[in-house]
Every structure is written in structure tokens, then in C-alpha cells.
C-alpha positions as a Markdown table, in Angstrom:
| # | Residue | x | y | z |
|---|---|---|---|---|
| 1 | Pro | 0.0 | 0.0 | 0.0 |
| 2 | Met | 2.9 | 2.3 | 0.4 |
| 3 | Ala | 4.3 | 1.6 | -3.0 |
| 4 | Val | 5.3 | 4.5 | -5.2 |
| 5 | Val | 5.8 | 2.5 | -8.4 |
| 6 | Asp | 4.0 | -0.8 | -9.3 |
| 7 | Leu | 7.0 | -2.7 | -10.6 |
| 8 | Leu | 4.9 | -5.5 | -12.1 |
| 9 | Glu | 2.9 | -3.0 | -14.1 |
| 10 | Gln | 6.1 | -1.4 | -15.4 |
| 11 | Leu | 7.3 | -4.9 | -16.5 |
| 12 | Arg | 4.1 | -5.4 | -18.4 |
| 13 | Asp | 4.4 | -2.1 | -20.1 |
| 14 | Ala | 8.1 | -2.9 | -21.0 |
| 15 | Ala | 6.8 | -6.2 | -22.5 |
| 16 | Val | 4.2 | -4.4 | -24.6 |
| 17 | Met | 6.9 | -1.9 | -25.8 |
| 18 | Ala | 9.2 | -4.7 | -26.7 |
| 19 | Ala | 6.4 | -6.5 | -28.7 |
| 20 | Met | 5.6 | -3.3 | -30.6 |
| 21 | Asp | 9.3 | -2.8 | -31.4 |
| 22 | Gly | 9.4 | -6.3 | -32.8 |
| 23 | Met | 6.2 | -5.5 | -34.8 |
| 24 | Gly | 8.0 | -2.5 | -36.2 |
| 25 | Asn | 10.7 | -5.0 | -37.6 |
| 26 | Gln | 8.0 | -7.3 | -39.0 |
| 27 | Ile | 6.2 | -4.6 | -40.9 |
| 28 | Tyr | 9.1 | -4.6 | -43.4 |
| 29 | Gly | 9.6 | -8.4 | -43.3 |
| 30 | Asp | 8.2 | -11.4 | -45.2 |
| 31 | Gly | 6.4 | -13.3 | -42.4 |
| 32 | Leu | 8.7 | -16.3 | -42.6 |
| 33 | Gly | 10.5 | -15.7 | -39.2 |
| 34 | Asn | 9.6 | -17.3 | -35.9 |
| 35 | Asp | 8.6 | -20.5 | -37.7 |
| 36 | Gly | 6.2 | -18.6 | -39.9 |
| 37 | Leu | 4.4 | -16.9 | -37.1 |
| 38 | Asp | 5.7 | -13.4 | -38.0 |
| 39 | Met | 3.2 | -11.1 | -39.7 |
| 40 | Asp | 3.3 | -10.7 | -43.5 |
| 41 | Gly | 5.2 | -7.5 | -44.0 |
| 42 | Phe | 6.1 | -5.1 | -46.8 |
| 43 | Lys | 8.7 | -7.4 | -48.3 |
| 44 | Val | 6.2 | -10.0 | -49.3 |
| 45 | Gly | 3.1 | -7.7 | -49.6 |
| 46 | Cys | 4.9 | -5.5 | -52.2 |
| 47 | Asp | 6.9 | -8.0 | -54.1 |
| 48 | Asn | 6.6 | -8.2 | -57.9 |
| 49 | Gly | 6.8 | -12.0 | -58.0 |
| 50 | Thr | 10.7 | -12.2 | -58.2 |
| 51 | Leu | 11.1 | -13.3 | -54.5 |
| 52 | Tyr | 7.6 | -14.3 | -53.6 |
| 53 | Asp | 5.4 | -15.8 | -56.4 |
| 54 | Ser | 2.2 | -15.6 | -54.4 |
| 55 | Tyr | 0.7 | -13.5 | -51.6 |
| 56 | Ala | -2.4 | -14.3 | -49.5 |
| 57 | Gly | -2.9 | -17.4 | -51.7 |
| 58 | Phe | -3.0 | -15.6 | -55.0 |
| 59 | Ser | -0.4 | -16.4 | -57.7 |
| 60 | Arg | 1.3 | -13.3 | -59.0 |
| 61 | Ala | 2.0 | -15.1 | -62.3 |
| 62 | Ser | -1.7 | -15.7 | -62.8 |
| 63 | Tyr | -2.9 | -12.3 | -61.5 |
| 64 | Thr | -0.4 | -9.7 | -62.6 |
| 65 | Trp | -2.4 | -6.9 | -60.9 |
| 66 | Trp | -1.4 | -8.6 | -57.6 |
| 67 | Lys | 2.2 | -7.5 | -58.1 |
| 68 | Gly | 3.8 | -4.6 | -56.3 |
| 69 | Ser | 6.3 | -2.4 | -58.0 |
| 70 | Val | 10.0 | -3.1 | -57.2 |
| 71 | Asp | 12.9 | -1.1 | -58.7 |
| 72 | Ala | 16.2 | -2.9 | -57.9 |
| 73 | Thr | 18.3 | -0.6 | -60.2 |
| 74 | Gly | 20.0 | 0.9 | -57.1 |
| 75 | Gly | 22.7 | 3.6 | -57.3 |
| 76 | Ser | 22.6 | 7.1 | -56.0 |
| 77 | Leu | 19.2 | 8.4 | -54.8 |
| 78 | Ser | 17.6 | 11.1 | -57.0 |
| 79 | Leu | 14.3 | 13.0 | -56.7 |
| 80 | Pro | 13.4 | 12.3 | -60.4 |
| 81 | Ala | 13.8 | 8.6 | -59.7 |
| 82 | Val | 11.6 | 8.8 | -56.6 |
| 83 | Asn | 9.0 | 10.7 | -58.6 |
| 84 | Thr | 9.1 | 7.9 | -61.3 |
| 85 | Ser | 8.5 | 5.2 | -58.6 |
| 86 | Tyr | 5.7 | 7.3 | -57.2 |
| 87 | Gly | 4.1 | 7.3 | -60.6 |
| 88 | Asn | 4.5 | 3.6 | -61.0 |
| 89 | Val | 2.2 | 2.9 | -58.1 |
| 90 | Thr | -0.3 | 5.6 | -59.0 |
| 91 | Val | -3.5 | 4.1 | -60.4 |
| 92 | Gly | -6.3 | 6.5 | -61.4 |
| 93 | Gly | -6.8 | 8.8 | -58.5 |
| 94 | Arg | -5.1 | 6.6 | -56.0 |
| 95 | Ser | -1.5 | 7.4 | -55.2 |
| 96 | Pro | 1.0 | 6.9 | -52.4 |
| 97 | Ser | 0.2 | 8.8 | -49.2 |
| 98 | Leu | 3.3 | 7.9 | -47.3 |
| 99 | Ile | 7.0 | 7.3 | -48.3 |
| 100 | Thr | 9.3 | 5.7 | -45.7 |
| 101 | Thr | 13.1 | 5.5 | -46.0 |
| 102 | Thr | 16.2 | 5.2 | -43.9 |
| 103 | Gln | 17.8 | 8.2 | -42.0 |
| 104 | Thr | 20.7 | 8.2 | -44.5 |
| 105 | Leu | 18.5 | 8.5 | -47.5 |
| 106 | Trp | 16.1 | 10.9 | -45.7 |
| 107 | Asn | 19.1 | 13.1 | -45.1 |
| 108 | Lys | 19.9 | 13.2 | -48.8 |
| 109 | Ile | 16.3 | 14.2 | -49.6 |
| 110 | Trp | 16.5 | 16.9 | -46.9 |
| 111 | Glu | 19.8 | 18.2 | -48.4 |
| 112 | Arg | 18.2 | 18.6 | -51.8 |
| 113 | Ala | 15.0 | 20.3 | -50.4 |
| 114 | Gln | 16.4 | 22.6 | -47.7 |
| 115 | Pro | 18.3 | 25.0 | -50.0 |
| 116 | Leu | 14.9 | 25.7 | -51.6 |
| 117 | Gln | 13.5 | 27.2 | -48.4 |
| 118 | Arg | 12.7 | 30.9 | -48.8 |
| 119 | Phe | 12.0 | 33.6 | -46.1 |
| 120 | Asn | 10.2 | 36.8 | -46.5 |
| 121 | Ala | 12.5 | 39.4 | -44.9 |
| 122 | Glu | 9.6 | 41.8 | -44.3 |
| 123 | Asn | 7.8 | 39.2 | -42.1 |
| 124 | Pro | 8.8 | 39.8 | -38.4 |
| 125 | Ala | 8.3 | 36.0 | -37.8 |
| 126 | Asn | 11.3 | 35.4 | -40.0 |
| 127 | Arg | 13.7 | 37.3 | -37.9 |
| 128 | Thr | 14.6 | 33.9 | -36.5 |
| 129 | Ala | 14.8 | 31.5 | -39.4 |
| 130 | Lys | 13.6 | 28.0 | -38.9 |
| 131 | Leu | 15.6 | 25.6 | -41.0 |
| 132 | Gly | 14.7 | 22.1 | -42.0 |
| 133 | Phe | 11.6 | 19.9 | -41.9 |
| 134 | Asp | 10.0 | 17.0 | -40.0 |
| 135 | Ala | 8.7 | 15.6 | -43.3 |
| 136 | Val | 9.1 | 16.5 | -46.9 |
| 137 | Gln | 6.1 | 16.1 | -49.2 |
| 138 | Ile | 6.6 | 14.7 | -52.7 |
| 139 | Asn | 3.5 | 15.1 | -54.7 |
| 140 | Lys | 0.7 | 13.9 | -52.3 |
| 141 | Ala | 3.0 | 11.8 | -50.0 |
| 142 | Asp | 4.8 | 12.7 | -46.8 |
| 143 | Val | 8.4 | 11.4 | -46.8 |
| 144 | Val | 9.6 | 10.3 | -43.4 |
| 145 | His | 12.6 | 8.4 | -42.0 |
| 146 | Asp | 11.9 | 5.1 | -40.2 |
| 147 | Ser | 14.6 | 3.4 | -38.1 |
| 148 | Lys | 13.0 | 0.0 | -39.0 |
| 149 | Cys | 13.2 | 0.6 | -42.8 |
| 150 | Pro | 15.8 | -1.7 | -44.4 |
| 151 | Ser | 19.1 | -0.2 | -45.6 |
| 152 | Gly | 19.0 | 1.3 | -49.1 |
| 153 | Asn | 15.2 | 1.2 | -49.3 |
| 154 | Val | 12.5 | 3.7 | -50.2 |
| 155 | Cys | 9.0 | 2.3 | -49.6 |
| 156 | Tyr | 5.9 | 3.8 | -51.2 |
| 157 | Trp | 2.6 | 3.2 | -49.2 |
| 158 | Asn | -1.0 | 3.7 | -50.1 |
| 159 | Met | -2.4 | 3.8 | -46.6 |
| 160 | Glu | -6.0 | 3.5 | -47.8 |
| 161 | Ser | -5.1 | -0.1 | -48.9 |
| 162 | Phe | -3.1 | -1.1 | -45.8 |
| 163 | Glu | -4.6 | -2.5 | -42.6 |
| 164 | Met | -3.6 | -4.4 | -39.5 |
| 165 | Arg | -6.3 | -6.9 | -38.7 |
| 166 | Val | -6.3 | -8.1 | -35.1 |
| 167 | Gln | -8.2 | -11.0 | -33.7 |
| 168 | Glu | -10.8 | -9.9 | -31.0 |
| 169 | Asp | -9.3 | -9.9 | -27.5 |
| 170 | Arg | -5.8 | -10.5 | -28.8 |
| 171 | Met | -4.3 | -7.0 | -29.0 |
| 172 | Phe | -1.7 | -7.6 | -26.3 |
| 173 | Asp | -4.4 | -9.1 | -24.1 |
| 174 | Trp | -3.1 | -9.8 | -20.6 |
| 175 | Thr | -3.9 | -13.2 | -19.3 |
| 176 | Gly | -3.3 | -12.4 | -15.6 |
| 177 | Trp | -0.9 | -14.3 | -13.4 |
| 178 | Lys | -0.7 | -18.1 | -13.4 |
| 179 | Ser | 1.1 | -20.5 | -11.2 |
| 180 | Pro | 3.0 | -23.1 | -13.3 |
| 181 | Thr | 3.1 | -26.8 | -12.1 |
| 182 | Asn | 6.0 | -27.6 | -9.9 |
| 183 | Gln | 7.3 | -24.0 | -9.9 |
| 184 | Asp | 7.5 | -21.5 | -7.1 |
| 185 | Gly | 6.6 | -18.5 | -9.0 |
| 186 | Asn | 4.0 | -16.8 | -11.3 |
| 187 | Gln | 3.8 | -16.2 | -15.0 |
| 188 | Gly | 1.6 | -14.1 | -17.2 |
| 189 | Gln | 1.2 | -13.7 | -21.0 |
| 190 | Leu | 0.5 | -10.9 | -23.4 |
| 191 | Leu | -1.4 | -12.4 | -26.3 |
| 192 | Phe | -1.4 | -11.0 | -29.8 |
| 193 | Met | -3.0 | -12.5 | -32.9 |
| 194 | Gly | -3.2 | -10.6 | -36.2 |
| 195 | Asn | -1.6 | -9.7 | -39.5 |
| 196 | Phe | -0.8 | -6.9 | -41.9 |
| 197 | Met | -3.0 | -6.7 | -45.0 |
| 198 | Phe | -1.9 | -5.2 | -48.3 |
| 199 | Gln | -5.3 | -5.1 | -49.9 |
| 200 | Asn | -4.1 | -4.0 | -53.3 |
| 201 | Pro | -0.3 | -4.7 | -53.8 |
| 202 | Arg | -0.1 | -2.8 | -57.1 |
| 203 | Leu | -0.5 | 0.4 | -55.1 |
| 204 | Phe | 2.7 | -0.2 | -53.2 |
| 205 | Gly | 6.3 | 0.2 | -54.4 |
| 206 | Arg | 9.8 | -0.3 | -53.2 |
| 207 | Asp | 13.3 | 0.9 | -54.5 |
| 208 | Thr | 16.3 | -1.1 | -53.3 |
| 209 | Gly | 20.0 | -0.8 | -53.3 |
| 210 | Leu | 20.0 | 3.0 | -53.1 |
| 211 | Ser | 22.9 | 5.0 | -51.6 |
């Protein structure tokens, strides 16, 4: 009753944060890790059939519209090339709303965009210039850096066609403490059951091997 901090509650919070950190890795993966229990991430959801010939049970050879756009040309990052990849996954009025990349590649985009900033000297608010951005917008998509994004990658997301579906009562559901047989102690579990869903893979794209 005199406790200042509930240590067990802090441990549960730490477990949730660790699980979410692992989920951040899986969002760019292929779902094959952990004996196939990992969630199906961007690597398999966006593939063009080169690495993964099917997704969600549909053959990409039979259904070409089920292919994502993958540019493995590599080389030095350029904004015209990013714009081309953006256009490759634009279908009708649907286009990427988010572009994620590494800190290194984000810095290169920042370096190209920052010199274009302009300040009106007559505006008193500009007496202290604010340089830089939290995000750069290319066409309709915000470009942000993500520490989980694989090295050399730029990923194009249509968030209207992306979803994380979770089984009811399995979003880190806490089972409560249990006493294992023949053990002097208690254990509890955080249960999660769900998957990422790329509902229209042709609206997603990935550039690899960039520097």
C-alpha cells in the first residue's frame, strides 16, 4: 500500500513496448520468421513475383495486378527517380500517401530540399529562421525516416489499402498471473493474434540498393 511504483505494471508495459518494437521490424519483413508466425510485411506484400510468387494465396504469375512495383536498379538516390517510382504505383486517382526510408536516404532528400526554403525578410516572424523539416512532401505523399526501414530502401505506401487486422481480445491481451506446475513463481502472458493486410499490392512500391 505504500508503493510509489508498481514494478509489475512497469514490466508489463516494457513487454508491450518490446512487442511493438518487434512488430516494427516485422512490418518490413516477409512473415517467414519465428517458424512462420511473423506477420506478413512489406517485403512479401509489395513483391513483384521475383522473390515471392504468391501473396495471400494468389499467384502473381496468374494475377499480374497482384504484383507490387519493385525497382532494384540501385545507385545514387535522385528525386526524379523517386517521382518515377511514385508514378509507377499511382492508379487512377489513387497514389501513395506515405513514403518511408532510412535516416541516411532521408538526409539526402533533406539536403536537396532545404536550399529551396525561402524567407520573407519583411515578415517579423522570419527574424529567426527555422531551417529544416520534420517531413518532406513529394506530390501527395509525406516522406519520413523510419529506423526499421531496411538499408538502401525507399518504400511507397497507399495507406487506404493497408490495414492491421487483429483477432478480437488479442491486442496484447493480458492473461493475468498463473502458477506453473512444480514451480515456485507466477507467469503471465501478453497475447497477440493478427496480420498486416496489403489489400491492393499494385498500389505499393519499393526501391532497393540506393545510396
